[in-house]
N, C-alpha and C positions, 0 to 999 in steps of 0.2 A: 850637449846634444848637437849633433851635426845635421846638415841637411839630409843625409842618408838616414839618420835616426828618425827624423820627422816623417820621412816617407814610409819607414817601417812601422811607425807607431800604429797600434790597433785600438780603436775605440771599443771598450768592452760591451758586448752584447748582453741583453737581459739573461740569456742562457748561461753565459760565462759568469755573470754576477751571481745568479742563483746557484750555480755549481760550486763556486768558491764559498758562498754563504753556507751551503750545505756542509762543507768541510769544516768551517769554523764552528758550526753548531754541533758537530760530533763531540765536542769537548766541553767540560764543565769548568776547567781551570785554564792552565797554559796550553795553548794549541801546539800540537806536535810540530817540531822544526821542519820536517819534510813538507807538511801542509803549508806552513808559512812561506817557505821558499818557492813552493809551486805557485803561490799567488803572486809573489814578486821576490826575486833574489835580494832586493835591497831592504826587505822587511826583516827586522831583527827580532821582533816579538809581537804576538797577539795573545791576549789573555783575558778571560772573564774574571772580574775582580769582585771580591766579597768583603774585603777588609782594608781599611786605610793603611795597615801595616804592610800590605803588599806593594805599596807605592813608594818609590824613592823620592819623588818630588813633593815638597810640603804643600804646594798649591793644589796638587792633585788630591792629596790626603784630605785637605780642607774641603774641597769640592765634594768628595765622596761622603765625608761625614755629614755635610749639610744635606746632600741628596738623601742619604739614609734616614736622617731625622725627619725630613718631609715625607718620605715613604712610610715610615712608621706611623706618623700622624694620619696618613691617608689609608693605612693598611693596604697599600698597593703602590702603584706607580705615582709619583708626585705629578700634580697638574701644573701646567706652565703658569697658571695664575697664582700658584703658591710661592713663586719666586719673587723676592724683593731685591732690587738691585743694590740696596744698601747693605744687605746681608752678604753680597758677593764681592765687596770692595777689594779684599785681599787678592782676588784673581781677575779683576775686571779686564785689564789690558790683554789678557791671554784667553779670553772667552770668545767662543763663536756660538751662535744660535742658528740652527737650521730648521726650516719648515719642511716636513716630510711631504714628498710627492710620489705618486705612483707606487704606493705601498712600500716605500723605502728603496725602490730602485733608483730614485733620484731625490734631491732636496735642494732648497734654495737658501742661500746665506742671508739671514735677516740681520744678524750682528756679526761683525768681523773685527775682533779686538785690535786695538792700535798696535800693540806689541807684535801681534801676528802679522798684520799688514806691513809693518815696518820691515820685518825680516823676510816676508814673502815678496816684497817689492811691489805690492799692489793690494788695494782694498777690493775684495770681491763681493762686498755687500750688494744684494740684488741679483746676483748671478746664480744659476744652478751649478751644482757640482759637475754635472756633465759638460756644461759650457766652459767652466774653468779648465777641466781636463782637456777638452778639445783645443782650447786656446794655447795652453802651455805644453800640450802633448806629454804630460808627465807620465812616467812609468808607474807611478803610484795610483793611477786611475782605478785599477781593479781592486786594490787594497781599500781605497776610500769607499767605493760603492758596494763592494761585497760586505764590508763590515757594517755599513749603515743598513743594508738589507737584513743582515743577521740580527742586528739589534731590533729592527722592526718586528721580526718574527719571535725573538726572545727578548723582551724589554728588560735589559739588565746592563750593568756597567761593563764596559769593554775597554781595555788598554791596548794601545799599539805603539810601536816605535819603529821608525823606518829612516833610512838615509835620505837626506835632502837632495833635490836635484842639484847637479854640479854647478849650475850657473848662479846659485844663491850663496850667500855668505854664511849660511847655517850648515852645520855638519849633519844634524839629524833632528827629527821632530818626535816628541813624545805626546801622545794624545790620550785623554780619558774622555770617553763618550758616554753620556748619561741620557737615558730616554725620559721624555716628559709626555704626560697625557694631555688631552684637551677635551674635557667633558667625557663622553663615552668612547672617545678614541684613545686606545691604550698607548699608542706611540704616535704622537703628532709632531713632536719636536725633538731635536737632539741638542743637548747642551754639551759643548765640547771645551775642555781645558787643553789648549794646544801650546806646548812649551818648546822653544828652540833650544837645542843643545850644541855646544861647541861653536867654533867660528873659524872661518878661513878668510883670507884677504883676497878680494877679487882683483884681477888685473884691470888696467884701464880699458882694454878691449872688451873684457867681459862686462864691465859696467856699461860701456857704450852700447852693448848688444842687448841689455836687459829689456828695453821697450819692445823689441821684437819677440823676445822669449815670453814675456808676460802679456803681450797684446796691448800694452799701453800706447796711447797716442800722445805725441808731444815730446819735448826734451826730457831726458832722464834726470830725476832728482836723486842724485847719488849721495847726498849728505848722510843718509842713514846706513850706508854700506861700509863706512870706515869704522875701525874699532873705537 
């Protein structure tokens, strides 16, 4: 991302988020490639998931199986209180938990897994998705927020894969997003299994520039950026 990129970056409006969510909700399985690319050319796939066999990553399959077992017991959407952290150990470092805000137009990170924070070069716990987007000026902002809004409207498992920002050492991210209820609120939280895929080696200049790109204050801790 150059300074020109930062000036050109557009913060998604509620109308843009809702419009993209509408498009995602048109489909019951894999979202059409043209729709995906219209949301963000760096997105490789968006798909509504119903079976662990659809998921390439074992951690995602594990999470979906667990979520579906809780859903069956509830005869509906699992409640956030149904989760036991001990049951989630195989995926803990790659889990994020978000609290829904504004009917899914935004959300706050309540848990930001250590493996995710390591590869993202910052722990975003306590920040809203919109705040993270505005700080990093990520091109994936519309992807994140339209998918969360779509899941709020249709509480069901959704998978996405998109290219990572070029300033990170990860090549792409695969996410499985699972809705959780809270009492009579059908979708109050998002449980996300976020897995980094591939790796590239950052140059010394890119590592030095990471605090600016991620909004971190203080010297860069670059130990986690090497293979």
